[in-house]
C-alpha positions in Angstrom: 0.0 0.0 0.0 1.3 3.4 -0.9 1.1 6.4 1.4 -1.8 8.7 0.6 -2.8 12.1 1.9 -6.2 12.8 3.3 -8.0 15.9 4.7 -8.1 14.8 8.3 -7.6 18.0 10.4 -10.0 19.2 12.9 -12.2 22.3 12.5 -14.6 23.8 10.1 -13.6 23.6 6.5 -14.7 27.0 5.0 -18.0 26.5 3.2 -18.1 22.7 3.4 -21.3 21.5 5.1 -20.9 19.3 8.2 -22.0 15.7 7.9 -22.6 12.7 10.2 -22.9 9.2 8.8 -22.7 5.6 9.9 -21.4 2.4 8.4 -21.8 -1.0 10.0 -19.5 -4.0 9.2 -20.4 -7.5 10.3 -18.3 -10.4 11.5 -18.8 -14.2 11.4 -19.5 -15.9 14.8 -16.4 -16.2 16.9 -14.2 -14.2 14.4 -12.5 -10.9 14.7 -11.8 -10.6 11.0 -14.4 -9.1 8.6 -16.8 -11.6 7.1 -15.7 -12.2 3.4 -18.9 -10.5 2.1 -18.2 -7.4 4.2 -14.6 -6.7 2.9 -15.7 -4.7 -0.3 -18.3 -2.8 1.6 -15.7 -1.8 4.2 -13.2 -0.7 1.5 -15.8 1.4 -0.3 -16.9 3.0 2.9 -13.3 3.8 4.0 -12.4 5.3 0.6 -15.5 7.4 0.5 -15.2 8.9 4.0 -11.4 9.4 3.8 -12.0 11.7 0.9 -13.9 14.0 3.3 -12.5 16.3 6.0 -13.0 14.2 9.1 -13.5 15.6 12.5 -14.0 12.3 14.4 -14.6 8.6 13.9 -16.3 6.6 16.6 -16.1 2.8 16.6 -18.8 0.9 18.6 -18.1 -2.8 18.9 -20.6 -5.5 19.9 -21.0 -9.2 20.0 -23.8 -11.7 20.7 -23.9 -13.8 23.8 -23.5 -17.2 22.1 -20.7 -19.1 23.7 -18.2 -17.9 26.4 -18.8 -14.4 27.8 -15.1 -13.7 28.3 -14.3 -14.7 24.7 -17.2 -12.5 23.4 -15.9 -9.5 25.4 -12.4 -10.2 23.9 -13.9 -10.4 20.4 -15.6 -7.0 20.8 -12.2 -5.4 21.6 -10.4 -7.3 18.9 -13.0 -6.2 16.3 -12.8 -2.6 17.2 -9.0 -2.6 17.5 -8.7 -4.2 14.0 -10.9 -1.5 12.4 -9.0 1.2 14.3 -5.6 -0.2 13.2 -6.8 -0.3 9.6 -8.0 3.3 9.8 -4.7 4.5 11.2 -2.9 2.7 8.4 -5.0 4.7 5.9 -4.0 8.0 7.5 -6.5 8.7 10.2 -5.1 10.5 13.2 -5.4 8.1 16.2 -6.5 11.0 18.4 -9.6 11.4 16.2 -10.7 7.8 16.8 -13.0 7.1 19.8 -13.7 3.5 20.8 -16.7 2.1 22.6 -17.0 -1.6 23.6 -20.5 -2.8 24.3 -21.3 -5.8 26.5 -22.3 -8.8 24.5 -26.0 -8.6 23.6 -28.4 -11.5 23.7 -30.3 -12.1 20.4 -33.5 -14.1 20.2 -33.1 -15.1 16.6 -30.1 -16.1 14.4 -30.7 -12.9 12.4 -30.6 -10.7 15.6 -27.4 -12.5 16.8 -25.8 -11.8 13.4 -26.6 -8.1 13.7 -24.9 -7.9 17.1 -21.6 -9.3 15.7 -20.6 -5.9 14.3 -18.7 -2.7 14.6 -20.6 0.6 13.9 -18.4 3.3 12.4 -19.7 6.8 13.0 -18.1 9.3 10.7 -18.3 13.1 11.5 -16.7 15.8 9.5 -17.1 18.3 6.6 -17.9 17.6 3.0 -20.5 16.0 0.8 -20.9 12.6 2.6 
């Protein structure tokens, strides 16, 4: 990967309108790597938002309660830290990244449990998101 430059400094950007947007990426059960079908969605999202003037990025990790509670708590942290590491490697200032780790959430259905195995990325900044 080559080094690229992005507009990542804090503060108002002249006449650019502020924006707030959210992206969610999902993980397979028991895994801290992105699910294969999520990789392209993630790449598209990152590329789009890194072309904006970012003010902050908040990462909110969650897991379902299937299996061992301690392992699920560890998965939440590993998922968030993996996303954070990738953002930093793409030029995001680590001081702009806020991390939140939710307690594992019990889903009643397989679809609900799948939704809880995720990291929500909240993008805030200036531009045309």
